[in-house]
C-alpha positions as CSV (number, residue, x, y, z in Angstrom):
1,X,-2.8,2.0,-7.6
2,X,-4.6,-0.2,-10.1
3,X,-4.2,-3.3,-12.2
4,X,-3.9,-1.4,-15.4
5,X,-1.3,0.9,-13.9
6,X,0.8,-2.1,-12.9
7,X,0.8,-3.4,-16.5
8,X,1.1,0.0,-18.1
9,X,2.9,2.4,-15.8
10,X,2.3,5.5,-17.9
11,X,-1.5,5.2,-17.4
12,X,-2.8,8.3,-15.7
13,X,-6.5,7.7,-15.5
14,X,-8.8,4.8,-14.6
15,X,-10.7,3.0,-17.3
16,X,-13.9,1.0,-16.8
17,X,-12.2,-2.3,-17.5
18,X,-9.5,-1.8,-14.8
19,X,-10.2,-4.6,-12.4
20,X,-8.5,-3.1,-9.4
21,X,-8.9,0.7,-9.3
22,X,-7.7,1.0,-5.7
23,X,-6.3,4.5,-6.2
24,X,-9.8,5.8,-6.9
25,X,-11.3,4.1,-3.8
26,X,-8.7,4.7,-1.1
27,X,-9.9,8.2,-0.3
28,X,-13.3,6.8,0.8
29,X,-11.8,4.4,3.4
30,X,-13.0,5.4,6.8
31,X,-10.9,3.1,9.0
32,X,-7.2,3.4,9.7
33,X,-5.0,2.1,6.9
34,X,-1.5,0.7,7.2
35,X,0.4,0.8,3.9
36,X,3.4,-1.7,3.8
37,X,5.5,-1.9,0.7
38,X,9.0,-3.2,-0.2
39,X,11.3,-0.8,-1.8
40,X,12.6,-3.4,-4.2
41,X,9.2,-4.8,-5.2
42,X,9.7,-6.3,-8.7
43,X,6.0,-6.8,-9.4
44,X,4.3,-3.6,-8.2
45,X,6.5,-0.6,-8.2
46,X,7.2,1.2,-4.9
47,X,5.6,4.4,-6.3
48,X,2.2,2.6,-6.1
49,X,2.5,2.1,-2.3
50,X,3.6,5.7,-1.9
51,X,0.7,7.0,-4.0
52,X,-1.8,4.9,-2.0
53,X,-0.4,6.3,1.3
54,X,-0.5,9.9,0.0
55,X,-4.2,9.6,-1.1
56,X,-5.4,7.8,2.0
57,X,-7.0,10.2,4.5
58,X,-6.8,7.7,7.5
59,X,-3.3,6.4,6.8
60,X,-1.1,5.7,9.8
61,X,2.7,5.8,9.6
62,X,3.6,3.5,6.7
63,X,6.2,0.8,6.6
64,X,8.6,1.0,3.7
65,X,10.7,-2.2,4.0
66,X,14.1,-1.4,2.6
67,X,15.3,-4.2,0.2
68,X,12.1,-6.2,0.4
69,X,10.5,-7.5,-2.8
70,X,7.0,-8.6,-3.7
71,X,7.1,-12.1,-2.2
72,X,9.5,-11.8,0.7
73,X,8.4,-8.8,2.7
74,X,7.1,-11.0,5.6
75,X,10.7,-12.3,6.1
76,X,11.8,-8.9,7.4
77,X,11.4,-8.5,11.2
78,X,10.0,-5.0,11.0
79,X,7.0,-6.3,9.0
80,X,5.6,-8.3,11.9
81,X,6.6,-5.7,14.5
82,X,4.8,-2.9,12.6
83,X,1.7,-5.1,11.9
84,X,1.4,-6.0,15.6
85,X,1.6,-2.3,16.5
86,X,-1.1,-1.4,14.1
87,X,-3.4,-4.2,15.3
88,X,-2.9,-3.8,19.0
89,X,-2.4,0.0,19.3
90,X,-3.5,2.0,16.3
91,X,-6.7,0.1,15.3
92,X,-8.2,0.0,18.9
93,X,-7.8,3.8,19.4
94,X,-9.5,4.8,16.2
């Protein structure tokens, strides 16, 4: 959702010094968006991925990778399969 929210999970609003206020910008994205997040991400809590998906008006079916962490998600077969589907099917039809 934002850099500050990663460091301080109880943060509920965006401050001017937050370097990555993605949660405030995602509603303005006009292209299709694929949200991929590991359920066991130890760096950025899973709730951040879910919130981004819920606020994105052009989100396609997300990929929640059960058991994946922050630095190993690409090791799961469904990661590449879903990415290929997004690039070859969902992006061209938008």
